[in-house]
PyMOL Python script that loads the backbone (N, CA, C, O; Angstrom):
from pymol import cmd

cmd.read_pdbstr("""\
ATOM      1  N   MET A   1      33.253 -15.229 -17.930  1.00  0.00           N
ATOM      2  CA  MET A   1      33.501 -14.133 -16.488  1.00  0.00           C
ATOM      3  C   MET A   1      35.076 -14.277 -16.082  1.00  0.00           C
ATOM      4  O   MET A   1      35.443 -15.451 -16.061  1.00  0.00           O
ATOM      5  N   GLY A   2      35.729 -13.652 -15.870  1.00  0.00           N
ATOM      6  CA  GLY A   2      37.433 -13.405 -15.961  1.00  0.00           C
ATOM      7  C   GLY A   2      37.796 -12.995 -14.592  1.00  0.00           C
ATOM      8  O   GLY A   2      37.104 -12.149 -14.025  1.00  0.00           O
ATOM      9  N   LEU A   3      38.736 -13.476 -14.059  1.00  0.00           N
ATOM     10  CA  LEU A   3      39.688 -12.721 -12.594  1.00  0.00           C
ATOM     11  C   LEU A   3      38.864 -11.427 -12.137  1.00  0.00           C
ATOM     12  O   LEU A   3      38.218 -11.172 -11.120  1.00  0.00           O
ATOM     13  N   GLY A   4      39.120 -10.799 -13.168  1.00  0.00           N
ATOM     14  CA  GLY A   4      38.876  -9.406 -13.180  1.00  0.00           C
ATOM     15  C   GLY A   4      37.960  -9.268 -12.521  1.00  0.00           C
ATOM     16  O   GLY A   4      38.154  -8.825 -11.389  1.00  0.00           O
ATOM     17  N   SER A   5      36.747  -9.552 -12.900  1.00  0.00           N
ATOM     18  CA  SER A   5      35.237  -9.547 -12.536  1.00  0.00           C
ATOM     19  C   SER A   5      34.724  -9.879 -10.897  1.00  0.00           C
ATOM     20  O   SER A   5      33.592  -9.675 -10.457  1.00  0.00           O
ATOM     21  N   PHE A   6      36.035 -10.513 -10.060  1.00  0.00           N
ATOM     22  CA  PHE A   6      35.676 -10.673  -8.807  1.00  0.00           C
ATOM     23  C   PHE A   6      36.139  -9.542  -8.185  1.00  0.00           C
ATOM     24  O   PHE A   6      35.582  -9.339  -7.105  1.00  0.00           O
ATOM     25  N   PHE A   7      37.051  -8.659  -8.532  1.00  0.00           N
ATOM     26  CA  PHE A   7      37.624  -7.465  -7.901  1.00  0.00           C
ATOM     27  C   PHE A   7      36.714  -6.434  -8.337  1.00  0.00           C
ATOM     28  O   PHE A   7      36.325  -6.285  -9.496  1.00  0.00           O
ATOM     29  N   LYS A   8      36.295  -5.509  -7.019  1.00  0.00           N
ATOM     30  CA  LYS A   8      35.491  -4.317  -7.260  1.00  0.00           C
ATOM     31  C   LYS A   8      36.365  -3.102  -7.735  1.00  0.00           C
ATOM     32  O   LYS A   8      37.377  -2.771  -7.118  1.00  0.00           O
ATOM     33  N   ARG A   9      35.820  -2.302  -9.128  1.00  0.00           N
ATOM     34  CA  ARG A   9      36.446  -1.885  -9.239  1.00  0.00           C
ATOM     35  C   ARG A   9      35.710  -0.135  -9.621  1.00  0.00           C
ATOM     36  O   ARG A   9      34.550   0.039  -9.994  1.00  0.00           O
ATOM     37  N   GLY A  10      36.463   0.672  -9.460  1.00  0.00           N
ATOM     38  CA  GLY A  10      35.796   2.264  -9.249  1.00  0.00           C
ATOM     39  C   GLY A  10      34.590   1.940 -10.476  1.00  0.00           C
ATOM     40  O   GLY A  10      34.668   1.523 -11.632  1.00  0.00           O
ATOM     41  N   LYS A  11      33.190   2.453  -9.385  1.00  0.00           N
ATOM     42  CA  LYS A  11      32.111   2.444 -10.710  1.00  0.00           C
ATOM     43  C   LYS A  11      32.021   3.819 -11.290  1.00  0.00           C
ATOM     44  O   LYS A  11      32.391   4.829 -10.692  1.00  0.00           O
ATOM     45  N   LYS A  12      31.375   3.791 -12.798  1.00  0.00           N
ATOM     46  CA  LYS A  12      31.505   4.950 -13.445  1.00  0.00           C
ATOM     47  C   LYS A  12      30.098   5.111 -13.330  1.00  0.00           C
ATOM     48  O   LYS A  12      29.358   4.160 -13.082  1.00  0.00           O
ATOM     49  N   GLU A  13      29.550   6.698 -13.561  1.00  0.00           N
ATOM     50  CA  GLU A  13      28.783   7.344 -13.444  1.00  0.00           C
ATOM     51  C   GLU A  13      27.250   6.519 -13.810  1.00  0.00           C
ATOM     52  O   GLU A  13      26.183   6.394 -13.210  1.00  0.00           O
ATOM     53  N   GLU A  14      27.890   5.972 -15.352  1.00  0.00           N
ATOM     54  CA  GLU A  14      26.496   5.147 -15.987  1.00  0.00           C
ATOM     55  C   GLU A  14      25.768   3.787 -15.139  1.00  0.00           C
ATOM     56  O   GLU A  14      24.639   3.296 -15.117  1.00  0.00           O
ATOM     57  N   ASP A  15      27.239   3.452 -14.388  1.00  0.00           N
ATOM     58  CA  ASP A  15      26.952   1.705 -13.699  1.00  0.00           C
ATOM     59  C   ASP A  15      26.189   1.714 -12.292  1.00  0.00           C
ATOM     60  O   ASP A  15      25.725   0.709 -11.754  1.00  0.00           O
ATOM     61  N   ILE A  16      26.139   3.033 -11.779  1.00  0.00           N
ATOM     62  CA  ILE A  16      25.268   3.289 -10.750  1.00  0.00           C
ATOM     63  C   ILE A  16      24.177   3.002 -10.568  1.00  0.00           C
ATOM     64  O   ILE A  16      23.611   3.850 -11.258  1.00  0.00           O
ATOM     65  N   VAL A  17      23.513   2.491 -10.191  1.00  0.00           N
ATOM     66  CA  VAL A  17      21.717   2.380 -10.093  1.00  0.00           C
ATOM     67  C   VAL A  17      21.125   2.975  -8.702  1.00  0.00           C
ATOM     68  O   VAL A  17      21.428   2.704  -7.540  1.00  0.00           O
ATOM     69  N   GLU A  18      20.180   3.874  -9.232  1.00  0.00           N
ATOM     70  CA  GLU A  18      19.756   4.127  -8.077  1.00  0.00           C
ATOM     71  C   GLU A  18      18.615   3.564  -7.547  1.00  0.00           C
ATOM     72  O   GLU A  18      17.670   3.278  -8.282  1.00  0.00           O
ATOM     73  N   GLU A  19      18.585   3.326  -6.086  1.00  0.00           N
ATOM     74  CA  GLU A  19      17.925   2.139  -5.520  1.00  0.00           C
ATOM     75  C   GLU A  19      16.283   2.566  -5.553  1.00  0.00           C
ATOM     76  O   GLU A  19      16.134   3.718  -5.146  1.00  0.00           O
ATOM     77  N   CYS A  20      15.101   1.944  -5.918  1.00  0.00           N
ATOM     78  CA  CYS A  20      13.793   2.124  -6.365  1.00  0.00           C
ATOM     79  C   CYS A  20      13.339   2.187  -5.211  1.00  0.00           C
ATOM     80  O   CYS A  20      13.697   1.259  -4.485  1.00  0.00           O
ATOM     81  N   HIS A  21      12.261   3.416  -4.480  1.00  0.00           N
ATOM     82  CA  HIS A  21      11.460   3.139  -3.396  1.00  0.00           C
ATOM     83  C   HIS A  21       9.866   3.013  -3.819  1.00  0.00           C
ATOM     84  O   HIS A  21       9.257   3.968  -4.301  1.00  0.00           O
ATOM     85  N   ILE A  22       9.297   1.793  -3.596  1.00  0.00           N
ATOM     86  CA  ILE A  22       7.516   1.886  -3.736  1.00  0.00           C
ATOM     87  C   ILE A  22       6.906   1.933  -2.969  1.00  0.00           C
ATOM     88  O   ILE A  22       7.068   1.060  -2.116  1.00  0.00           O
ATOM     89  N   ASP A  23       5.833   2.934  -2.749  1.00  0.00           N
ATOM     90  CA  ASP A  23       4.961   3.132  -1.885  1.00  0.00           C
ATOM     91  C   ASP A  23       3.940   2.649  -2.407  1.00  0.00           C
ATOM     92  O   ASP A  23       3.864   2.936  -3.602  1.00  0.00           O
ATOM     93  N   ILE A  24       2.696   1.721  -1.833  1.00  0.00           N
ATOM     94  CA  ILE A  24       1.487   1.530  -1.741  1.00  0.00           C
ATOM     95  C   ILE A  24       0.639   1.590  -0.845  1.00  0.00           C
ATOM     96  O   ILE A  24       0.700   0.790   0.089  1.00  0.00           O
ATOM     97  N   ASN A  25      -0.602   2.785  -0.928  1.00  0.00           N
ATOM     98  CA  ASN A  25      -1.482   2.655  -0.470  1.00  0.00           C
ATOM     99  C   ASN A  25      -2.474   2.063  -0.272  1.00  0.00           C
ATOM    100  O   ASN A  25      -3.474   2.168  -0.982  1.00  0.00           O
ATOM    101  N   THR A  26      -2.341   1.053   1.112  1.00  0.00           N
ATOM    102  CA  THR A  26      -2.756  -0.040   1.325  1.00  0.00           C
ATOM    103  C   THR A  26      -4.386   0.003   1.513  1.00  0.00           C
ATOM    104  O   THR A  26      -5.109  -0.990   1.439  1.00  0.00           O
ATOM    105  N   ASP A  27      -4.878   1.505   1.802  1.00  0.00           N
ATOM    106  CA  ASP A  27      -6.141   2.137   2.285  1.00  0.00           C
ATOM    107  C   ASP A  27      -6.597   1.982   0.731  1.00  0.00           C
ATOM    108  O   ASP A  27      -7.585   1.263   0.579  1.00  0.00           O
ATOM    109  N   ASP A  28      -6.311   2.267   0.134  1.00  0.00           N
ATOM    110  CA  ASP A  28      -6.735   2.733  -1.216  1.00  0.00           C
ATOM    111  C   ASP A  28      -6.906   1.889  -2.209  1.00  0.00           C
ATOM    112  O   ASP A  28      -7.831   2.128  -2.985  1.00  0.00           O
ATOM    113  N   CYS A  29      -6.095   0.747  -2.424  1.00  0.00           N
ATOM    114  CA  CYS A  29      -5.978  -0.628  -2.884  1.00  0.00           C
ATOM    115  C   CYS A  29      -6.932  -1.437  -2.773  1.00  0.00           C
ATOM    116  O   CYS A  29      -6.999  -1.891  -1.631  1.00  0.00           O
ATOM    117  N   ASP A  30      -7.858  -1.895  -3.603  1.00  0.00           N
ATOM    118  CA  ASP A  30      -8.857  -2.674  -3.987  1.00  0.00           C
ATOM    119  C   ASP A  30      -8.707  -4.123  -4.592  1.00  0.00           C
ATOM    120  O   ASP A  30      -9.574  -4.937  -4.909  1.00  0.00           O
ATOM    121  N   GLY A  31      -7.110  -4.198  -4.660  1.00  0.00           N
ATOM    122  CA  GLY A  31      -6.955  -5.635  -4.990  1.00  0.00           C
ATOM    123  C   GLY A  31      -7.181  -5.936  -6.292  1.00  0.00           C
ATOM    124  O   GLY A  31      -7.360  -7.107  -6.626  1.00  0.00           O
ATOM    125  N   CYS A  32      -7.200  -4.989  -7.125  1.00  0.00           N
ATOM    126  CA  CYS A  32      -7.439  -5.570  -8.710  1.00  0.00           C
ATOM    127  C   CYS A  32      -6.336  -6.204  -9.132  1.00  0.00           C
ATOM    128  O   CYS A  32      -6.388  -6.497 -10.327  1.00  0.00           O
ATOM    129  N   GLU A  33      -5.258  -6.551  -8.518  1.00  0.00           N
ATOM    130  CA  GLU A  33      -4.067  -7.033  -9.351  1.00  0.00           C
ATOM    131  C   GLU A  33      -3.511  -6.647 -10.982  1.00  0.00           C
ATOM    132  O   GLU A  33      -2.767  -7.378 -11.637  1.00  0.00           O
ATOM    133  N   LYS A  34      -4.079  -5.298 -11.451  1.00  0.00           N
ATOM    134  CA  LYS A  34      -4.055  -5.113 -12.954  1.00  0.00           C
ATOM    135  C   LYS A  34      -2.286  -4.470 -12.466  1.00  0.00           C
ATOM    136  O   LYS A  34      -1.377  -4.618 -13.282  1.00  0.00           O
ATOM    137  N   CYS A  35      -2.045  -3.875 -11.265  1.00  0.00           N
ATOM    138  CA  CYS A  35      -0.456  -3.315 -11.612  1.00  0.00           C
ATOM    139  C   CYS A  35       0.524  -5.010 -11.562  1.00  0.00           C
ATOM    140  O   CYS A  35       1.393  -5.367 -12.356  1.00  0.00           O
ATOM    141  N   SER A  36       0.150  -5.540 -10.718  1.00  0.00           N
ATOM    142  CA  SER A  36       1.416  -7.024 -10.279  1.00  0.00           C
ATOM    143  C   SER A  36       1.266  -7.373 -11.610  1.00  0.00           C
ATOM    144  O   SER A  36       2.320  -7.257 -12.235  1.00  0.00           O
ATOM    145  N   ILE A  37      -0.129  -7.944 -12.569  1.00  0.00           N
ATOM    146  CA  ILE A  37      -0.122  -8.354 -13.936  1.00  0.00           C
ATOM    147  C   ILE A  37       0.652  -7.527 -15.006  1.00  0.00           C
ATOM    148  O   ILE A  37       1.277  -8.153 -15.862  1.00  0.00           O
ATOM    149  N   ALA A  38       0.654  -6.222 -15.019  1.00  0.00           N
ATOM    150  CA  ALA A  38       1.441  -5.208 -15.551  1.00  0.00           C
ATOM    151  C   ALA A  38       3.124  -5.146 -15.545  1.00  0.00           C
ATOM    152  O   ALA A  38       3.892  -4.821 -16.450  1.00  0.00           O
ATOM    153  N   CYS A  39       3.316  -5.463 -14.552  1.00  0.00           N
ATOM    154  CA  CYS A  39       4.449  -5.188 -13.950  1.00  0.00           C
ATOM    155  C   CYS A  39       5.478  -6.078 -14.626  1.00  0.00           C
ATOM    156  O   CYS A  39       5.508  -7.298 -14.465  1.00  0.00           O
ATOM    157  N   PRO A  40       6.368  -5.353 -15.439  1.00  0.00           N
ATOM    158  CA  PRO A  40       7.397  -6.433 -16.470  1.00  0.00           C
ATOM    159  C   PRO A  40       8.621  -7.125 -15.600  1.00  0.00           C
ATOM    160  O   PRO A  40       9.284  -8.097 -15.962  1.00  0.00           O
ATOM    161  N   ASN A  41       8.746  -6.456 -14.480  1.00  0.00           N
ATOM    162  CA  ASN A  41       9.866  -7.332 -13.673  1.00  0.00           C
ATOM    163  C   ASN A  41       9.467  -7.773 -12.711  1.00  0.00           C
ATOM    164  O   ASN A  41      10.185  -7.678 -11.716  1.00  0.00           O
ATOM    165  N   ASN A  42       8.280  -8.376 -12.613  1.00  0.00           N
ATOM    166  CA  ASN A  42       7.129  -9.014 -11.585  1.00  0.00           C
ATOM    167  C   ASN A  42       7.424  -8.795  -9.945  1.00  0.00           C
ATOM    168  O   ASN A  42       7.443  -9.610  -9.023  1.00  0.00           O
ATOM    169  N   VAL A  43       7.641  -7.374  -9.976  1.00  0.00           N
ATOM    170  CA  VAL A  43       7.860  -6.746  -8.121  1.00  0.00           C
ATOM    171  C   VAL A  43       6.767  -6.869  -7.421  1.00  0.00           C
ATOM    172  O   VAL A  43       6.871  -7.213  -6.244  1.00  0.00           O
ATOM    173  N   LEU A  44       5.565  -6.632  -7.958  1.00  0.00           N
ATOM    174  CA  LEU A  44       4.139  -6.581  -7.188  1.00  0.00           C
ATOM    175  C   LEU A  44       3.747  -7.806  -6.958  1.00  0.00           C
ATOM    176  O   LEU A  44       3.724  -8.722  -7.779  1.00  0.00           O
ATOM    177  N   GLU A  45       3.477  -7.839  -5.998  1.00  0.00           N
ATOM    178  CA  GLU A  45       2.166  -9.216  -5.592  1.00  0.00           C
ATOM    179  C   GLU A  45       1.015  -9.114  -4.678  1.00  0.00           C
ATOM    180  O   GLU A  45       1.013  -8.353  -3.711  1.00  0.00           O
ATOM    181  N   LEU A  46      -0.204 -10.080  -5.069  1.00  0.00           N
ATOM    182  CA  LEU A  46      -0.950  -9.824  -4.311  1.00  0.00           C
ATOM    183  C   LEU A  46      -0.740 -10.489  -3.162  1.00  0.00           C
ATOM    184  O   LEU A  46      -0.184 -11.581  -3.278  1.00  0.00           O
ATOM    185  N   VAL A  47      -1.070 -10.081  -1.950  1.00  0.00           N
ATOM    186  CA  VAL A  47      -0.972 -10.845  -0.775  1.00  0.00           C
ATOM    187  C   VAL A  47      -2.569 -10.524   0.256  1.00  0.00           C
ATOM    188  O   VAL A  47      -2.848  -9.344   0.471  1.00  0.00           O
ATOM    189  N   GLU A  48      -3.274 -11.360   0.681  1.00  0.00           N
ATOM    190  CA  GLU A  48      -4.515 -11.182   1.475  1.00  0.00           C
ATOM    191  C   GLU A  48      -5.313 -10.307   0.866  1.00  0.00           C
ATOM    192  O   GLU A  48      -5.920  -9.428   1.479  1.00  0.00           O
ATOM    193  N   GLY A  49      -5.373 -10.491  -0.453  1.00  0.00           N
ATOM    194  CA  GLY A  49      -6.102  -8.867  -1.080  1.00  0.00           C
ATOM    195  C   GLY A  49      -6.067  -7.566  -1.278  1.00  0.00           C
ATOM    196  O   GLY A  49      -6.946  -6.740  -1.526  1.00  0.00           O
ATOM    197  N   VAL A  50      -4.800  -7.492  -1.118  1.00  0.00           N
ATOM    198  CA  VAL A  50      -3.951  -5.953  -1.242  1.00  0.00           C
ATOM    199  C   VAL A  50      -2.507  -6.494  -1.783  1.00  0.00           C
ATOM    200  O   VAL A  50      -1.922  -7.497  -1.374  1.00  0.00           O
ATOM    201  N   THR A  51      -2.018  -5.477  -2.930  1.00  0.00           N
ATOM    202  CA  THR A  51      -0.984  -5.566  -3.899  1.00  0.00           C
ATOM    203  C   THR A  51       0.303  -4.767  -2.534  1.00  0.00           C
ATOM    204  O   THR A  51       0.378  -3.704  -1.919  1.00  0.00           O
ATOM    205  N   SER A  52       1.291  -6.350  -2.644  1.00  0.00           N
ATOM    206  CA  SER A  52       2.367  -5.441  -2.195  1.00  0.00           C
ATOM    207  C   SER A  52       3.946  -5.866  -2.854  1.00  0.00           C
ATOM    208  O   SER A  52       4.133  -6.687  -3.752  1.00  0.00           O
ATOM    209  N   VAL A  53       4.716  -5.277  -2.328  1.00  0.00           N
ATOM    210  CA  VAL A  53       6.126  -5.290  -3.204  1.00  0.00           C
ATOM    211  C   VAL A  53       6.840  -6.673  -2.666  1.00  0.00           C
ATOM    212  O   VAL A  53       7.131  -6.935  -1.499  1.00  0.00           O
ATOM    213  N   ARG A  54       7.024  -7.414  -3.733  1.00  0.00           N
ATOM    214  CA  ARG A  54       7.755  -8.603  -3.666  1.00  0.00           C
ATOM    215  C   ARG A  54       9.221  -8.408  -3.493  1.00  0.00           C
ATOM    216  O   ARG A  54       9.863  -9.038  -2.653  1.00  0.00           O
ATOM    217  N   ASP A  55       9.742  -7.532  -4.293  1.00  0.00           N
ATOM    218  CA  ASP A  55      11.189  -7.585  -4.154  1.00  0.00           C
ATOM    219  C   ASP A  55      11.485  -6.032  -5.010  1.00  0.00           C
ATOM    220  O   ASP A  55      11.329  -5.850  -6.217  1.00  0.00           O
ATOM    221  N   ALA A  56      11.878  -5.171  -4.145  1.00  0.00           N
ATOM    222  CA  ALA A  56      11.955  -3.335  -4.769  1.00  0.00           C
ATOM    223  C   ALA A  56      13.411  -3.350  -5.059  1.00  0.00           C
ATOM    224  O   ALA A  56      13.820  -2.191  -5.135  1.00  0.00           O
ATOM    225  N   GLN A  57      14.252  -4.139  -5.229  1.00  0.00           N
ATOM    226  CA  GLN A  57      15.272  -3.828  -5.892  1.00  0.00           C
ATOM    227  C   GLN A  57      15.501  -4.490  -7.012  1.00  0.00           C
ATOM    228  O   GLN A  57      16.519  -4.286  -7.673  1.00  0.00           O
ATOM    229  N   VAL A  58      14.394  -5.536  -7.425  1.00  0.00           N
ATOM    230  CA  VAL A  58      14.156  -5.619  -9.095  1.00  0.00           C
ATOM    231  C   VAL A  58      13.570  -4.680  -9.825  1.00  0.00           C
ATOM    232  O   VAL A  58      13.663  -4.772 -11.049  1.00  0.00           O
ATOM    233  N   CYS A  59      12.816  -3.538  -9.214  1.00  0.00           N
ATOM    234  CA  CYS A  59      12.047  -2.641 -10.189  1.00  0.00           C
ATOM    235  C   CYS A  59      12.953  -1.982 -10.459  1.00  0.00           C
ATOM    236  O   CYS A  59      13.929  -1.778  -9.738  1.00  0.00           O
ATOM    237  N   LYS A  60      12.680  -1.381 -11.973  1.00  0.00           N
ATOM    238  CA  LYS A  60      13.125  -0.466 -12.868  1.00  0.00           C
ATOM    239  C   LYS A  60      13.043   0.918 -13.072  1.00  0.00           C
ATOM    240  O   LYS A  60      13.740   1.697 -13.722  1.00  0.00           O
ATOM    241  N   SER A  61      11.763   1.096 -12.185  1.00  0.00           N
ATOM    242  CA  SER A  61      11.319   2.510 -12.324  1.00  0.00           C
ATOM    243  C   SER A  61      10.678   2.855 -13.443  1.00  0.00           C
ATOM    244  O   SER A  61      10.445   4.019 -13.768  1.00  0.00           O
ATOM    245  N   CYS A  62      10.352   1.809 -14.111  1.00  0.00           N
ATOM    246  CA  CYS A  62       9.328   2.157 -15.707  1.00  0.00           C
ATOM    247  C   CYS A  62       8.170   2.908 -14.909  1.00  0.00           C
ATOM    248  O   CYS A  62       8.094   4.130 -15.034  1.00  0.00           O
ATOM    249  N   ARG A  63       7.467   2.380 -14.276  1.00  0.00           N
ATOM    250  CA  ARG A  63       6.194   3.415 -13.385  1.00  0.00           C
ATOM    251  C   ARG A  63       4.878   2.984 -14.480  1.00  0.00           C
ATOM    252  O   ARG A  63       3.930   3.678 -14.847  1.00  0.00           O
ATOM    253  N   VAL A  64       5.268   1.427 -14.865  1.00  0.00           N
ATOM    254  CA  VAL A  64       3.842   0.925 -15.524  1.00  0.00           C
ATOM    255  C   VAL A  64       2.875   0.748 -14.396  1.00  0.00           C
ATOM    256  O   VAL A  64       1.791   1.257 -14.681  1.00  0.00           O
ATOM    257  N   CYS A  65       2.901   0.217 -13.250  1.00  0.00           N
ATOM    258  CA  CYS A  65       2.117   0.032 -12.027  1.00  0.00           C
ATOM    259  C   CYS A  65       1.453   1.223 -11.948  1.00  0.00           C
ATOM    260  O   CYS A  65       0.223   1.209 -11.991  1.00  0.00           O
ATOM    261  N   VAL A  66       2.250   2.598 -11.804  1.00  0.00           N
ATOM    262  CA  VAL A  66       1.662   3.669 -11.425  1.00  0.00           C
ATOM    263  C   VAL A  66       0.607   3.760 -12.628  1.00  0.00           C
ATOM    264  O   VAL A  66      -0.593   3.832 -12.361  1.00  0.00           O
ATOM    265  N   ALA A  67       1.068   3.757 -13.979  1.00  0.00           N
ATOM    266  CA  ALA A  67       0.238   4.478 -14.744  1.00  0.00           C
ATOM    267  C   ALA A  67      -1.230   3.071 -14.835  1.00  0.00           C
ATOM    268  O   ALA A  67      -2.418   3.299 -14.609  1.00  0.00           O
ATOM    269  N   ILE A  68      -0.968   2.485 -15.001  1.00  0.00           N
ATOM    270  CA  ILE A  68      -2.329   1.350 -14.741  1.00  0.00           C
ATOM    271  C   ILE A  68      -3.212   1.112 -13.435  1.00  0.00           C
ATOM    272  O   ILE A  68      -4.283   0.506 -13.457  1.00  0.00           O
ATOM    273  N   CYS A  69      -2.680   1.617 -12.394  1.00  0.00           N
ATOM    274  CA  CYS A  69      -3.429   1.891 -11.278  1.00  0.00           C
ATOM    275  C   CYS A  69      -4.708   2.416 -11.286  1.00  0.00           C
ATOM    276  O   CYS A  69      -4.693   3.569 -11.716  1.00  0.00           O
ATOM    277  N   PRO A  70      -5.973   1.966 -10.935  1.00  0.00           N
ATOM    278  CA  PRO A  70      -7.134   2.586 -10.936  1.00  0.00           C
ATOM    279  C   PRO A  70      -7.378   3.669  -9.907  1.00  0.00           C
ATOM    280  O   PRO A  70      -7.973   4.742 -10.005  1.00  0.00           O
ATOM    281  N   ASN A  71      -6.798   3.132  -8.966  1.00  0.00           N
ATOM    282  CA  ASN A  71      -7.082   4.110  -7.543  1.00  0.00           C
ATOM    283  C   ASN A  71      -5.785   5.100  -7.207  1.00  0.00           C
ATOM    284  O   ASN A  71      -5.667   5.729  -6.155  1.00  0.00           O
ATOM    285  N   ASP A  72      -4.836   5.113  -8.310  1.00  0.00           N
ATOM    286  CA  ASP A  72      -3.804   5.867  -7.731  1.00  0.00           C
ATOM    287  C   ASP A  72      -3.078   5.751  -6.408  1.00  0.00           C
ATOM    288  O   ASP A  72      -2.765   6.754  -5.767  1.00  0.00           O
ATOM    289  N   CYS A  73      -2.826   4.572  -6.024  1.00  0.00           N
ATOM    290  CA  CYS A  73      -2.575   4.256  -5.090  1.00  0.00           C
ATOM    291  C   CYS A  73      -0.907   3.719  -4.670  1.00  0.00           C
ATOM    292  O   CYS A  73      -0.399   3.445  -3.583  1.00  0.00           O
ATOM    293  N   ILE A  74      -0.340   3.721  -6.138  1.00  0.00           N
ATOM    294  CA  ILE A  74       1.025   3.422  -6.130  1.00  0.00           C
ATOM    295  C   ILE A  74       1.837   4.670  -6.655  1.00  0.00           C
ATOM    296  O   ILE A  74       1.591   5.407  -7.611  1.00  0.00           O
ATOM    297  N   THR A  75       2.973   4.694  -5.667  1.00  0.00           N
ATOM    298  CA  THR A  75       4.250   5.590  -6.379  1.00  0.00           C
ATOM    299  C   THR A  75       5.759   5.284  -6.727  1.00  0.00           C
ATOM    300  O   THR A  75       6.105   4.165  -6.349  1.00  0.00           O
ATOM    301  N   VAL A  76       6.321   5.711  -7.093  1.00  0.00           N
ATOM    302  CA  VAL A  76       7.558   5.238  -7.365  1.00  0.00           C
ATOM    303  C   VAL A  76       8.511   6.499  -7.417  1.00  0.00           C
ATOM    304  O   VAL A  76       8.397   7.309  -8.337  1.00  0.00           O
ATOM    305  N   ASN A  77       9.421   6.650  -6.451  1.00  0.00           N
ATOM    306  CA  ASN A  77      10.536   7.358  -6.187  1.00  0.00           C
ATOM    307  C   ASN A  77      11.860   7.047  -6.971  1.00  0.00           C
ATOM    308  O   ASN A  77      12.883   7.690  -6.735  1.00  0.00           O
TER     309      ASN A  77
END
""", "prot")
cmd.dss("prot")
cmd.show_as("cartoon", "prot")
cmd.util.cbc("prot")
cmd.orient("prot")
């Protein structure tokens, strides 16, 4: 890591990361934990029998959790 990495430079369009927003309908979640197991970035966790977001900033919007959820209670924007 060089000295230049400590200074902010103009960001290129490909460097801009869109913030991910995950919504979980906790009323429909039955706590099967399929989404948290399938998530390649370890974004989701099971808390008191319901899936919750551990760290949304780590989410890469791959939507694996959306595809595997049997109750369709997860949306990723």
